mmCIF file of the C-alpha atoms, coordinates in Angstrom:
data_MODEL
# 
_entry.id   MODEL 
# 
loop_
_atom_site.group_PDB 
_atom_site.id 
_atom_site.type_symbol 
_atom_site.label_atom_id 
_atom_site.label_alt_id 
_atom_site.label_comp_id 
_atom_site.label_asym_id 
_atom_site.label_entity_id 
_atom_site.label_seq_id 
_atom_site.pdbx_PDB_ins_code 
_atom_site.Cartn_x 
_atom_site.Cartn_y 
_atom_site.Cartn_z 
_atom_site.occupancy 
_atom_site.B_iso_or_equiv 
_atom_site.pdbx_formal_charge 
_atom_site.auth_seq_id 
_atom_site.auth_comp_id 
_atom_site.auth_asym_id 
_atom_site.auth_atom_id 
_atom_site.pdbx_PDB_model_num 
ATOM 1   C CA . THR A 1 1   ? 341.067 -35.431 84.656  1.00 0.00 ? 1   THR A CA 1 
ATOM 2   C CA . ASP A 1 2   ? 338.680 -34.787 81.767  1.00 0.00 ? 2   ASP A CA 1 
ATOM 3   C CA . ASP A 1 3   ? 335.911 -33.749 84.183  1.00 0.00 ? 3   ASP A CA 1 
ATOM 4   C CA . LYS A 1 4   ? 337.983 -30.985 85.792  1.00 0.00 ? 4   LYS A CA 1 
ATOM 5   C CA . THR A 1 5   ? 340.123 -29.755 82.915  1.00 0.00 ? 5   THR A CA 1 
ATOM 6   C CA . THR A 1 6   ? 340.009 -28.511 79.356  1.00 0.00 ? 6   THR A CA 1 
ATOM 7   C CA . THR A 1 7   ? 341.742 -31.636 78.017  1.00 0.00 ? 7   THR A CA 1 
ATOM 8   C CA . LYS A 1 8   ? 338.447 -32.902 76.594  1.00 0.00 ? 8   LYS A CA 1 
ATOM 9   C CA . PHE A 1 9   ? 338.364 -29.820 74.315  1.00 0.00 ? 9   PHE A CA 1 
ATOM 10  C CA . TRP A 1 10  ? 341.913 -30.208 73.001  1.00 0.00 ? 10  TRP A CA 1 
ATOM 11  C CA . LYS A 1 11  ? 342.478 -31.020 69.355  1.00 0.00 ? 11  LYS A CA 1 
ATOM 12  C CA . GLU A 1 12  ? 345.691 -31.582 67.459  1.00 0.00 ? 12  GLU A CA 1 
ATOM 13  C CA . GLY A 1 13  ? 347.525 -28.257 67.431  1.00 0.00 ? 13  GLY A CA 1 
ATOM 14  C CA . THR A 1 14  ? 345.871 -26.854 70.582  1.00 0.00 ? 14  THR A CA 1 
ATOM 15  C CA . LYS A 1 15  ? 348.336 -24.548 72.326  1.00 0.00 ? 15  LYS A CA 1 
ATOM 16  C CA . ILE A 1 16  ? 348.947 -25.051 76.041  1.00 0.00 ? 16  ILE A CA 1 
ATOM 17  C CA . ASN A 1 17  ? 351.146 -23.325 78.612  1.00 0.00 ? 17  ASN A CA 1 
ATOM 18  C CA . LEU A 1 18  ? 354.027 -25.380 80.045  1.00 0.00 ? 18  LEU A CA 1 
ATOM 19  C CA . GLU A 1 19  ? 356.544 -24.308 82.622  1.00 0.00 ? 19  GLU A CA 1 
ATOM 20  C CA . LYS A 1 20  ? 359.444 -26.267 84.066  1.00 0.00 ? 20  LYS A CA 1 
ATOM 21  C CA . SER A 1 21  ? 359.193 -27.305 87.707  1.00 0.00 ? 21  SER A CA 1 
ATOM 22  C CA . LEU A 1 22  ? 361.074 -25.419 90.384  1.00 0.00 ? 22  LEU A CA 1 
ATOM 23  C CA . LYS A 1 23  ? 364.361 -27.076 91.319  1.00 0.00 ? 23  LYS A CA 1 
ATOM 24  C CA . VAL A 1 24  ? 366.072 -27.058 94.710  1.00 0.00 ? 24  VAL A CA 1 
ATOM 25  C CA . GLY A 1 25  ? 368.077 -23.853 94.926  1.00 0.00 ? 25  GLY A CA 1 
ATOM 26  C CA . ASP A 1 26  ? 365.958 -21.946 92.384  1.00 0.00 ? 26  ASP A CA 1 
ATOM 27  C CA . GLU A 1 27  ? 364.803 -18.472 93.347  1.00 0.00 ? 27  GLU A CA 1 
ATOM 28  C CA . ILE A 1 28  ? 361.136 -18.247 94.250  1.00 0.00 ? 28  ILE A CA 1 
ATOM 29  C CA . GLY A 1 29  ? 359.913 -15.146 92.477  1.00 0.00 ? 29  GLY A CA 1 
ATOM 30  C CA . GLY A 1 30  ? 356.177 -15.618 92.162  1.00 0.00 ? 30  GLY A CA 1 
ATOM 31  C CA . HIS A 1 31  ? 353.102 -17.379 93.463  1.00 0.00 ? 31  HIS A CA 1 
ATOM 32  C CA . PHE A 1 32  ? 352.994 -20.972 94.628  1.00 0.00 ? 32  PHE A CA 1 
ATOM 33  C CA . VAL A 1 33  ? 351.030 -23.221 92.280  1.00 0.00 ? 33  VAL A CA 1 
ATOM 34  C CA . TYR A 1 34  ? 351.187 -26.962 91.871  1.00 0.00 ? 34  TYR A CA 1 
ATOM 35  C CA . GLY A 1 35  ? 349.604 -27.608 88.490  1.00 0.00 ? 35  GLY A CA 1 
ATOM 36  C CA . HIS A 1 36  ? 346.644 -29.439 90.031  1.00 0.00 ? 36  HIS A CA 1 
ATOM 37  C CA . VAL A 1 37  ? 343.498 -28.196 88.298  1.00 0.00 ? 37  VAL A CA 1 
ATOM 38  C CA . ASP A 1 38  ? 340.589 -27.697 90.710  1.00 0.00 ? 38  ASP A CA 1 
ATOM 39  C CA . CYS A 1 39  ? 337.811 -26.785 88.312  1.00 0.00 ? 39  CYS A CA 1 
ATOM 40  C CA . LEU A 1 40  ? 336.860 -25.206 85.028  1.00 0.00 ? 40  LEU A CA 1 
ATOM 41  C CA . GLY A 1 41  ? 336.085 -21.525 84.705  1.00 0.00 ? 41  GLY A CA 1 
ATOM 42  C CA . GLU A 1 42  ? 334.597 -19.703 81.746  1.00 0.00 ? 42  GLU A CA 1 
ATOM 43  C CA . LEU A 1 43  ? 335.831 -16.419 80.329  1.00 0.00 ? 43  LEU A CA 1 
ATOM 44  C CA . SER A 1 44  ? 332.870 -14.032 80.432  1.00 0.00 ? 44  SER A CA 1 
ATOM 45  C CA . ASP A 1 45  ? 334.411 -10.666 79.538  1.00 0.00 ? 45  ASP A CA 1 
ATOM 46  C CA . ILE A 1 46  ? 337.564 -8.966  78.267  1.00 0.00 ? 46  ILE A CA 1 
ATOM 47  C CA . CYS A 1 47  ? 338.013 -5.215  78.785  1.00 0.00 ? 47  CYS A CA 1 
ATOM 48  C CA . GLU A 1 48  ? 340.944 -3.108  77.707  1.00 0.00 ? 48  GLU A CA 1 
ATOM 49  C CA . ASP A 1 49  ? 342.596 -1.135  80.480  1.00 0.00 ? 49  ASP A CA 1 
ATOM 50  C CA . ARG A 1 50  ? 345.436 1.354   80.152  1.00 0.00 ? 50  ARG A CA 1 
ATOM 51  C CA . ASN A 1 51  ? 348.367 -1.070  79.942  1.00 0.00 ? 51  ASN A CA 1 
ATOM 52  C CA . SER A 1 52  ? 346.637 -4.422  80.229  1.00 0.00 ? 52  SER A CA 1 
ATOM 53  C CA . ASN A 1 53  ? 343.451 -6.351  79.585  1.00 0.00 ? 53  ASN A CA 1 
ATOM 54  C CA . ILE A 1 54  ? 340.992 -7.217  82.339  1.00 0.00 ? 54  ILE A CA 1 
ATOM 55  C CA . TYR A 1 55  ? 339.647 -10.763 82.045  1.00 0.00 ? 55  TYR A CA 1 
ATOM 56  C CA . THR A 1 56  ? 336.501 -11.723 83.970  1.00 0.00 ? 56  THR A CA 1 
ATOM 57  C CA . VAL A 1 57  ? 335.955 -15.402 84.714  1.00 0.00 ? 57  VAL A CA 1 
ATOM 58  C CA . LYS A 1 58  ? 332.888 -17.294 85.968  1.00 0.00 ? 58  LYS A CA 1 
ATOM 59  C CA . TYR A 1 59  ? 333.618 -20.223 88.269  1.00 0.00 ? 59  TYR A CA 1 
ATOM 60  C CA . PRO A 1 60  ? 331.770 -22.812 90.417  1.00 0.00 ? 60  PRO A CA 1 
ATOM 61  C CA . LYS A 1 61  ? 330.414 -21.298 93.644  1.00 0.00 ? 61  LYS A CA 1 
ATOM 62  C CA . LYS A 1 62  ? 331.917 -24.035 95.843  1.00 0.00 ? 62  LYS A CA 1 
ATOM 63  C CA . PHE A 1 63  ? 335.377 -22.525 95.171  1.00 0.00 ? 63  PHE A CA 1 
ATOM 64  C CA . SER A 1 64  ? 334.383 -19.024 96.387  1.00 0.00 ? 64  SER A CA 1 
ATOM 65  C CA . LYS A 1 65  ? 336.047 -19.512 99.772  1.00 0.00 ? 65  LYS A CA 1 
ATOM 66  C CA . PHE A 1 66  ? 339.435 -19.916 98.054  1.00 0.00 ? 66  PHE A CA 1 
ATOM 67  C CA . ILE A 1 67  ? 339.256 -16.962 95.633  1.00 0.00 ? 67  ILE A CA 1 
ATOM 68  C CA . VAL A 1 68  ? 339.857 -13.586 97.265  1.00 0.00 ? 68  VAL A CA 1 
ATOM 69  C CA . GLU A 1 69  ? 340.862 -10.112 96.156  1.00 0.00 ? 69  GLU A CA 1 
ATOM 70  C CA . LYS A 1 70  ? 344.672 -9.845  95.886  1.00 0.00 ? 70  LYS A CA 1 
ATOM 71  C CA . GLY A 1 71  ? 344.977 -13.620 96.258  1.00 0.00 ? 71  GLY A CA 1 
ATOM 72  C CA . SER A 1 72  ? 346.567 -15.917 93.695  1.00 0.00 ? 72  SER A CA 1 
ATOM 73  C CA . ILE A 1 73  ? 344.876 -18.012 91.042  1.00 0.00 ? 73  ILE A CA 1 
ATOM 74  C CA . ALA A 1 74  ? 346.381 -20.105 88.277  1.00 0.00 ? 74  ALA A CA 1 
ATOM 75  C CA . MET A 1 75  ? 344.533 -19.880 84.974  1.00 0.00 ? 75  MET A CA 1 
ATOM 76  C CA . ASP A 1 76  ? 345.621 -22.404 82.352  1.00 0.00 ? 76  ASP A CA 1 
ATOM 77  C CA . GLY A 1 77  ? 348.877 -22.751 84.280  1.00 0.00 ? 77  GLY A CA 1 
ATOM 78  C CA . ILE A 1 78  ? 349.627 -19.027 84.554  1.00 0.00 ? 78  ILE A CA 1 
ATOM 79  C CA . SER A 1 79  ? 349.707 -17.680 88.098  1.00 0.00 ? 79  SER A CA 1 
ATOM 80  C CA . LEU A 1 80  ? 347.943 -14.338 88.404  1.00 0.00 ? 80  LEU A CA 1 
ATOM 81  C CA . THR A 1 81  ? 346.686 -11.966 91.095  1.00 0.00 ? 81  THR A CA 1 
ATOM 82  C CA . VAL A 1 82  ? 342.931 -11.669 91.565  1.00 0.00 ? 82  VAL A CA 1 
ATOM 83  C CA . ASN A 1 83  ? 341.744 -8.059  91.116  1.00 0.00 ? 83  ASN A CA 1 
ATOM 84  C CA . ASP A 1 84  ? 338.250 -8.372  92.468  1.00 0.00 ? 84  ASP A CA 1 
ATOM 85  C CA . VAL A 1 85  ? 335.567 -10.927 93.175  1.00 0.00 ? 85  VAL A CA 1 
ATOM 86  C CA . THR A 1 86  ? 331.792 -10.885 92.890  1.00 0.00 ? 86  THR A CA 1 
ATOM 87  C CA . ASP A 1 87  ? 330.381 -13.328 95.396  1.00 0.00 ? 87  ASP A CA 1 
ATOM 88  C CA . SER A 1 88  ? 326.911 -14.238 94.175  1.00 0.00 ? 88  SER A CA 1 
ATOM 89  C CA . GLU A 1 89  ? 325.038 -17.285 92.943  1.00 0.00 ? 89  GLU A CA 1 
ATOM 90  C CA . ASN A 1 90  ? 327.121 -16.982 89.761  1.00 0.00 ? 90  ASN A CA 1 
ATOM 91  C CA . PRO A 1 91  ? 330.465 -15.777 91.113  1.00 0.00 ? 91  PRO A CA 1 
ATOM 92  C CA . THR A 1 92  ? 333.148 -14.143 89.001  1.00 0.00 ? 92  THR A CA 1 
ATOM 93  C CA . PHE A 1 93  ? 336.638 -12.820 89.532  1.00 0.00 ? 93  PHE A CA 1 
ATOM 94  C CA . SER A 1 94  ? 338.842 -10.660 87.361  1.00 0.00 ? 94  SER A CA 1 
ATOM 95  C CA . VAL A 1 95  ? 342.562 -10.492 86.651  1.00 0.00 ? 95  VAL A CA 1 
ATOM 96  C CA . ASN A 1 96  ? 344.755 -8.148  84.634  1.00 0.00 ? 96  ASN A CA 1 
ATOM 97  C CA . ILE A 1 97  ? 347.003 -9.594  81.962  1.00 0.00 ? 97  ILE A CA 1 
ATOM 98  C CA . ILE A 1 98  ? 349.817 -7.376  80.760  1.00 0.00 ? 98  ILE A CA 1 
ATOM 99  C CA . PRO A 1 99  ? 351.026 -7.365  77.133  1.00 0.00 ? 99  PRO A CA 1 
ATOM 100 C CA . HIS A 1 100 ? 354.147 -9.459  77.955  1.00 0.00 ? 100 HIS A CA 1 
ATOM 101 C CA . THR A 1 101 ? 352.066 -12.249 79.511  1.00 0.00 ? 101 THR A CA 1 
ATOM 102 C CA . LYS A 1 102 ? 349.569 -12.116 76.670  1.00 0.00 ? 102 LYS A CA 1 
ATOM 103 C CA . GLN A 1 103 ? 352.353 -12.310 74.071  1.00 0.00 ? 103 GLN A CA 1 
ATOM 104 C CA . PHE A 1 104 ? 354.200 -15.283 75.577  1.00 0.00 ? 104 PHE A CA 1 
ATOM 105 C CA . THR A 1 105 ? 351.228 -17.445 76.642  1.00 0.00 ? 105 THR A CA 1 
ATOM 106 C CA . THR A 1 106 ? 348.025 -18.797 75.160  1.00 0.00 ? 106 THR A CA 1 
ATOM 107 C CA . TRP A 1 107 ? 346.140 -15.699 76.326  1.00 0.00 ? 107 TRP A CA 1 
ATOM 108 C CA . SER A 1 108 ? 346.662 -14.011 72.968  1.00 0.00 ? 108 SER A CA 1 
ATOM 109 C CA . ASP A 1 109 ? 344.263 -16.565 71.431  1.00 0.00 ? 109 ASP A CA 1 
ATOM 110 C CA . ILE A 1 110 ? 341.528 -16.765 74.077  1.00 0.00 ? 110 ILE A CA 1 
ATOM 111 C CA . ALA A 1 111 ? 337.935 -15.748 73.365  1.00 0.00 ? 111 ALA A CA 1 
ATOM 112 C CA . ILE A 1 112 ? 334.788 -15.053 75.375  1.00 0.00 ? 112 ILE A CA 1 
ATOM 113 C CA . ASN A 1 113 ? 333.112 -18.296 76.584  1.00 0.00 ? 113 ASN A CA 1 
ATOM 114 C CA . SER A 1 114 ? 336.426 -20.198 76.465  1.00 0.00 ? 114 SER A CA 1 
ATOM 115 C CA . LYS A 1 115 ? 336.832 -22.797 79.205  1.00 0.00 ? 115 LYS A CA 1 
ATOM 116 C CA . ILE A 1 116 ? 339.799 -22.215 81.520  1.00 0.00 ? 116 ILE A CA 1 
ATOM 117 C CA . ASN A 1 117 ? 341.659 -24.553 83.881  1.00 0.00 ? 117 ASN A CA 1 
ATOM 118 C CA . LEU A 1 118 ? 341.623 -23.015 87.370  1.00 0.00 ? 118 LEU A CA 1 
ATOM 119 C CA . GLU A 1 119 ? 343.860 -23.841 90.310  1.00 0.00 ? 119 GLU A CA 1 
ATOM 120 C CA . VAL A 1 120 ? 342.935 -22.010 93.495  1.00 0.00 ? 120 VAL A CA 1 
ATOM 121 C CA . ASP A 1 121 ? 345.529 -20.523 95.829  1.00 0.00 ? 121 ASP A CA 1 
ATOM 122 C CA . PRO A 1 122 ? 347.080 -23.482 97.696  1.00 0.00 ? 122 PRO A CA 1 
ATOM 123 C CA . ILE A 1 123 ? 347.897 -21.267 100.686 1.00 0.00 ? 123 ILE A CA 1 
ATOM 124 C CA . ALA A 1 124 ? 344.205 -20.315 101.003 1.00 0.00 ? 124 ALA A CA 1 
ATOM 125 C CA . ARG A 1 125 ? 343.329 -24.001 100.833 1.00 0.00 ? 125 ARG A CA 1 
ATOM 126 C CA . TYR A 1 126 ? 345.706 -24.884 103.690 1.00 0.00 ? 126 TYR A CA 1 
ATOM 127 C CA . VAL A 1 127 ? 344.640 -21.926 105.849 1.00 0.00 ? 127 VAL A CA 1 
ATOM 128 C CA . LEU A 1 128 ? 340.976 -22.901 105.542 1.00 0.00 ? 128 LEU A CA 1 
ATOM 129 C CA . LYS A 1 129 ? 341.788 -26.568 106.177 1.00 0.00 ? 129 LYS A CA 1 
ATOM 130 C CA . SER A 1 130 ? 343.621 -25.681 109.413 1.00 0.00 ? 130 SER A CA 1 
ATOM 131 C CA . LYS A 1 131 ? 340.567 -23.976 110.965 1.00 0.00 ? 131 LYS A CA 1 
# 
């Protein structure tokens, strides 16, 4: 777990995002994520947009096949929609985070070069596996 996650960087008082599991009968109103961290990303840029902030994240190239524009990605347990992707030797993707999300999660405290737990879109994983 320490190899793939930010747990090795946690200290007493480190804030983390927790969400209760979906129960049978609950409405599904968002993306599917499982809470299984695939890799670490690194926050490389934050830009202000009109009503949100755009966060750009570097990630390991071997996960490029799972990260696509308008696909889902969980970042530190928060499921978000990928805005765009640069597919290069040092790939990045970006997401928008609105003020509400920033206020009620750990994203209000994040800084450039912070390590981020990433969980790729499980649907993309299964689609690629089925080929």
